N, C-alpha and C positions, 0 to 999 in steps of 0.2 A: 108616659111610656108604659107598655104593657107589663103585668108583673111578670111575665114570663122571662124577661131579660132584665128585670131592675138589678141596679148595682150602687148602693149608696156609698158616698164617701169619696174624697178628692184623692188623687194618687200623690204618693209621696215624691219629693224632689222637684222642687220649683212647680208644684202642681197648681192647676187653677181651682178656684173654689167651687163647692158642689153645684150652687146654681148655674154655673155655666155649662153643666151637662157633662162635665169629665168624670170618667169611672176609672176605679183601679182594677176592675174585674168584670166580666160577664158571667151570669148564671142563667141556664135555662129553666131552673127549677126555684126560682124566687131570689133570695137574698145570698149573696156569697157568704160562706161560713167565716171567712177571715176578713177582719176590717181594714181599712186604709191604713198604712204604717204597720201592719204585721211584721214580724221579724223572721218567721220560719214556718213551714208546715209542721203540724203535730207529729207527723210520722218520719221527720228528719232530725237528726242530732246536730245541732250547729258546731258542736265540739268534736265531730268525728274526725279520726285522725286521717291524714292523708299519706299515699304512698302505696307500694305494692304493685302487682301485675295481676290481672284476671284474663283468662283465656276462655273463648269461646269455640265450640265446634259448630260447624256449618257443613251441610251435605250439598255437593254440586261444585260450582266453580264461579269464577267472575271474571270478567273482560271490560268492566266500565266503572267509571267514577261519576258518570255524569246523571244527576238526578233527573234532568230535564226529559231525558228519553227512557226511563226506566219504564219498563212494561211495554215498549215497543221496540227497542233495539238493545241486544246485548243482555248480559247479566250483571246487574248492580251488585257491588260490593256491600254487604248485608250491614255494616257499621257506619256507612258513609253519613247517615243523618246527624252523627256525633258532631260533626264539624259545623253545622249549621244552627243557628237560633231562629226562632219564630216570633212573631209580634206578640203572642201570648204564650203562657205555659199552663199546662192542665194539671189540677189537683188532683191527687189519686184517693183522696178521702171524701170527696163528693162527686155525685154521679156525672155532672156536666158542667163544671165550672172552671173558667180559665183566668188567670191573674197575668199583669203586665210582665213582658220579657223585654224584648226589643223596644216596645212601646211602654211609656209610663202612664199613658191616658188613652180611653177609647171613649168615643162620643157618638152614640146612634141617634139617627135623626127620630123624631117623635113617631113618624109613620112607619119607621123601620125601612124606608125606603133609601137610604144611605147609611155609611158610617165613617166617621174620622178616626185615624189612629195618629198618636203623637209619639214620634220616636224620642228615646232618651239621648240627650246630648252627649253622652260619654259613650254611647255604643260603637264599637270599633271592629274593623275586620283584623285579621291577624297581621297583616302588613302595616297596621297602624292607621289606616285611613278610616275616615268615619262612615258609618252606615247611614245613608240617606233615602229620603223619600223617592229619589230616582231608582234605587236599587230595589224598592218596594214595587214600584211600577213595572220595572224591566222583569222582575221575577214572576209577578202576575201575568204578565203579557207572554212571556216565552213559555211559561209552564201551561197555560190555557191553550196556547196555540199549537203546542207539540205534545202534550201528554194526553191521551184519552181519559185518564183517571181525573186529572185536574180539570179537564175540559167539562166533564160531566158533573163534578163536584161544584164547579163554579159557574155552571151554565146559565145562572140568573144573576150573576156578577158582571154587568156590562161594561164598566170602566173602571180603571184605577188612574188616579190624577194627583200630581204634586199640588198642595195648598200653599204651601210656604217651606221654609228651610227645614221644618221638623215634622210637618203634617202632611199625610196623604188621605185622599177621600176615595172609598169605593162606593159607586152607584149601582143599584140593583134594578132589574126589569120589572120589579113587582114590590108592592109594600105588604106590610104585615107578616112577612116569612120571618118569624122569630129566630131562626137559627143563622141566617145570612150574616148578621153583624160579628156573630162569634166565629163561624168557619173561616172567614178571611183572616181572623187572627192565627189560624193554624198554619197558614202560608209559610213554607220555608223561605228565607231572604238571602238571594243569590247576589255575589258582587258584580254589579253591571261592568265596573272599569275592568275587572279581570277577565270577563266573557268577551268582551269588546277588544281586549288587549292580544297581544302576540305572544305564542308560546316560545320556548328556548330557541328553536329553530328560525323564528322570524315569522312564522305563519300565523294569520289571524285565527283565532279559535272558532270553533263553530259548534254553537249550543245545540244544533240538531244532530250531532254525531256522537258516537261513544268516543270516550278517551280513557287512557290510563295515565294521563298528566294528574299529578296530585293538585286537587283543585284548592282555591283559597277558601277559607270559612270564617266565621265570627265566633263559633261556639266553644264550649269548654276544651274540646280536643281538637288536634290536628292531626292529619294522617302523616305520619312520619316517613313510613317505608313499606314496601310490599314486594311479594313476588306473586306474579300475575296468575289468578287461579288456584293459589296455594295458600297465602298468609297476607293478612294486612294488619299492621300495627300503629295503633293511635295512642298519642302521648297527651296529657293533659297539659293545657296552657298556662304556664305558671302566672302570667300576668293578665289573664282572661279578664276582659272590661266587666263581665257581669258576675264575678265571683262572688260578691257580698250581697247580691239582690236577695230578697226574701225568698223568692222562689227556687234559689240555688244554694242556699245555706244548708250546710249537711249533706250535700248531693256532690256527685261527680269526684269521688274521693280517691279512685285509684290513679295513679300516676300512669299506668299504662293499660290499655285495652287492646287484645289482639284476637283476631278472628283467625282460626285455623280450618282449611277446607278439607273434606274428604269425599270421595266418590261414591262410596258405598256405605250403607246404614249399618252393616254388621263390622266394618272395619272402624266405624266412628266408636262403637261401644268398646271395642278392644283399645282404641286409642285412648279413650277415657280411662278405661281401667290402668294403662300404661301411664296415666299422669300428662298425657299430651294437652289436656285441656281440663279446666276447673268445674264447669257446671254444664249440666245436661238437664233437660226437660225431657221426660221419658213418656212418649205417646203411644208405645206399645205395650198392650197389657201383659203380654207373655214375657216381655223383657223385665217389666216391673216385677212380676211375680217370681220369675226364676233366674234372671241373667245376672244377678249381683249377689244374692245372698250367700252364695257360697264363696264369695271373693273375700280373701283375707282382710283387704282394707276396709270393707263394710263390716265384718265382724269386729275388727279392733277399734272401729269409731273414726279411722282416718277419712272414710267416705260417709258421708251422712244422707240417708233417705228420709225426705221430708215432703208431706203433702201441704199445699196452701190452699185455701179457699178461693174459688174463681167467682167472686160476686161481682165483678165489674162489667160483665159481658154476657150475652147469650149467644147462642150458636145453632146454626144449621150445617150438619154434615151429613153428606148423602152421595150415592150414586147418582151422577147428574146424567140425564138423558137429553140428547140433542134434538130439540123441537124443530131446528131447521132440516132434519131429516124427515121425509114424508112418514115413514114407519112409526115415528114417535108423535105424530100429530094428533092422535085419538087419545083421549083421556082414559079411555077403557084399556087400551095397550099399556099404558103407563101404570094404571092400578093393578093390572095383572102382573107387571114385573114386581111390584111390591108384595102382592100375594105369595109370590114364590120365594121371597126372601125370608130365610129361617134365622131370624136374630136369636131368637132363644136358645137354638142348639149352638150357634155360633158363639154367643156370650159365654155358654157353658163350657165349650171344649177348647175355645181359643182365647177368651178373654178373661177367664178365671173368675167370671161373675162380676167383674169390675164396672161394668157400664149399664147405661139405661138406654132406652131406645128413645131416640130423639122425636118427639111429636110435636114441635112447633119450630118455626123459624126464628124463633126468640126464646128458644129452650133454655130453662133455668132462670127465667126472670119473670117479673110480674107481667111483663108484656105479652106472655103467652096466652093465646086463647084456651077456652076450655069450656066444656058443656055446651049449651045453646046460647046465644047471644041475647044479652038483656040491657036494658037502660040505654045509656048514651051509644053503646056500641051497636045495638040493634035500630037504633035511630039513624045512625049512620049508614048502615047496610040497607034500611028501607029507603034511604034517600037514593040509593044505586040500584034500586031492585031489579030494573031491567039490564043491568050490567053485570050482576053477580050469579052464580049457580043458586037455583033454588033450595038446594040441599043445605045451604048454610044457615037457613031458618028452621030446619026440620030434624037435621042429622049431625050430631057432633062428629069431629073428625077422629077416627081411630085407626091405628096401624093394625094390620093383620097380625093375629097371635099365632105363632107356629110352637114348634117345641117338642110335640108328641107325633107319633105316626098318623094318628086320626086326624089332628089338627093339620098336619103337612098334606094329607091327601084331600081333604076338604077344600083348603085353600088353593091347591093346584088344579081341582075340578073347577072352582069358581075362575081361576086364571084363563082355563081353556074357554069357558063359556063367553068370557069378556072378549077373547081374541075372535070367537066365532061372531058376536056381535059386531064386531069391527071390521069384519070382511075377511075373515081367515078361516082356514079348516085344516085338520090334520090329514095327511095323506102319506100313506106309508112310513109312519112314524116322523113325519116333518111337518111343522106348522108352515102353511104357505098361503099366499095370498089368492082368495078364489079367483079373482077376475084374470090374474095372471100366470098363476101357479109358481111365482117367485118364492123361494124359500125366505123365512124371516131369519136373518143372520144380525148378530150383534158383536162389535167389536169394543172390549172394554180396554181404556188406555190407562197405564200407570207409569210411575217415574222410578220406582225401586222394587226390590223383590217381595217386599211386604204386600204388595198388591196380590201376588199369587195366593197368600193365604186367605185373603178375603173374597177373591173373586172365584176361585177354583170350587169352593162348596156352592157358592151361588150358581156357577155354570151347571154344575150337576142337577140343580133343581130345574134351571130353565130348559136344560136339554131334556128333561123327563117330559115337558109339554111340548117337545118338538123344535125348540130353537137350536140354531146353530150358533155357538157361542165360542169366541176366541179372546185371548188376552195378549195385548201387546205392551211390553215393557220398554220403554226408552229411556235414555239419560236425562236428568232434569232440564237441561237446556233445550233439548228437543221437545220435551213434554211442554215446556212453558210456550214454545214457537206454536204447536199444534193447538194448544189450549186457547192462545189469545187470538188466533185466526179462526177458531171454533171447527177445526178440522179433525172432528172425533164422533164416533156413534155415542159412547158412554164415557165418562170418567169414572175410574175406579173409586176416586176419594176426592171430593172437594168440599170446602167449607166457607161459610159466610159469617165472620164473628161480627156480633151487633152490640153497640152501645146501649146504654140504659136509658138514651134520649135519641132514638132514631130520627132522621131527618132527610136531608137533600141525597145522602148517599144511597138511599132506597132507590132513586131513579136509575143510578148505575147497576145496582143488583138486579132489580126486576122491571124496569121501565122499558117500554117499547122503542124509545128512541136509542136505547144502549144496546138492542138485541142483535144489531148487525155492526156494531161499531167494534172494530178489532181492539183488543185489550180491555174491554169492558168487563165487568164482573157478572153481567147477565149470561153466564155461561150457557144456560138452559135455552136461551132464545125466547124468552116470554114476551110476547105481544099480546096484551089484553087491555081494553078500554077500562075495565073495572078495575083492574091492578092499578093502572095509571092515575085513576080518579083516586081511589084510596090512598096512594103515595101522595097526592096533594092535601088529602085530609090529615094526614100524619105531619107534612111539612108546615101546614097552616094552622094546625091545632093552637088554641089560644091559652090553655093552661094545661097542667099536668094530668087533670082528669080527662080532658079531651083527648090529649096525646095517648094516654094509654088505651083508651076506647078505640082511637083510629088505629093504632098499631095492633090490637087484637083482632079488629075487623080485617086489616090487611092480611094478618096471619092466617086468619080462618079461611079467607078466599084463596090464599096462595095454596093452603093444604086442600081445598076441596078440588083443585085442578089437578092433582096428583102430578106435578111437575117434576119431582126428584122422588127417589126412593130413600127415605130417611134411615140413616145408619145408627151411630151411638156416639154416647158423649158422657162426660162426668162433670161433677160441680167442684172439682179439685184439680190443682196444677200439681203433677208428680215429679218431683226434682231429685237430683242427686248432686252432690257438691263434695269436692275436696275440702276437709275441714280447715281452711285457712281464712275464714272470712266470720265477721260479726256484723250485727244489724241493730238497730234501735229497738227499745224495748216494745214501741208501737210500730205495727207495718201499716201499709196503706189499706183502708178497708176495701176500696176497689181495685187495687193494684197487685192482687196476688202476694207474692214474696216481696216485691219492691226491687228486686235484685236486677242490675247492680246499683242501681241509681243512688240508694241512700244505704248502701253496705259499704264495709271498709276491710282492709287487709289487716288481719289480727296477727301481729309477730308472734304471739305467745302461742296461739293455735297453729300457726305455720311451723314452729319449731317442733311441736309434738307430732305433726302429721308428716314431716319430712320435705325435702327439696324445697326448702324456704326461698321465697323470691322477693 
């Protein structure tokens, strides 16, 4: 077994001996931190009190509880994953390690060409029926057939089959892919008997359609009631079958979790201030700097503003240009868009200096490229020399620096030069295609009014070099439909969160096969053989050192093509909460705040804060 997924020790609870190959967990980075038989995660308090209510605010609406067609049809209710268990559960204090949840054992083949999962005999659906290998096979099949995201993620998983009453085998199309045995453990398991049964009206359920029928689950919560598009309430299952598992001890402490929906971002802030929901992650710098400090509840300590380190992920956030449109096919045009973006002025005037310019697709992690390639990274790039830009060997990637009138003028002059090289010229203050005389136009697409704040200053700069720029703001549902069908010129804001152990999901983000598949994360429409080859290098990396080198090489080549105009990010999560909640002394290293999973409702704090629940 390659060291990348070694996991020693037998699973607890009727487990086989270690020499039979069964493991209690899988890690991509060597040995799991927690041995077989561990009692709880270090960042969870097994004695945490149970009870209380926590409410979350969501912008938009929902008209669907069917996870199978999420991303293709309808708007999925945001908290629906609470009702489902997966085969494995992720540890939040290790970069990429999972331990048994529905499964009490996992046995990868020596060549990583397949993996067997063994279900816990006590695993039950909320109706009391056992979770079976048939449920696992059904879930894999129906998700892969109907969800573009799962189809891409499990592209190399060719088959799921029942082995016996407790075991299910996944077979892969290739060997040596270190991630495949683990990622099938992330599969949400759905109840086959429920989906193939009949609803209250006697109609057979259709897993390929949206539904507002409350679905059956096996997880720590059940969906209790809802108002379509407005609110959904989940109640903790008191006799939840997995309540005492090590991965669950000290977690799922709230009796009730509720999602409250709001159409407008400004209304959401006011609703939070009015105590209509409890926890808010603030992604708008202006709001963090100005929207709350004058509010009495903040001054009095009834609302807590707190930043948590964001160590468990990297990110690319950007203006995304649609390469499927001919006008964005030339990298010089895309670079010109970057030259015109004055991040420094925007950070000063709009963001209160709270952000850094993103300069990597894995920003904020050791996976980000920098300088010139060396060592294993250079060797990987040299092996693909005919498929990657020559500049990656000679020129480190740098975003243009603006912020002063002199820098802005110089960068806009360079942007005009690049447009001219790409076949455009300025006629009567308009940038037009030389061959046709057609003006260069671009429409930015956004889903709320915050898009105006970031696009309008950018528009002014682009108009200075002759472009005709418009902004279209639509409601979140329409935005989602337009984005998933790639019906846009440019997205005002899009982001790709990245784990510390990237792998198969990179194909869905940047791979050629995903470029024209509706619902994929390849929003830019990237089709490049060098990128595809580097994604494979990431996926098949044999150890951590090779993974880091391959990811940096991928990052470097993505940047060299100027596919997007990088925006900004921060290494902290900025949060506000009504002061009714407590947490363990240790928070998860890679899980930011860990809220709400290991937090609990604190009666004493609630009494001081007011409106105890």
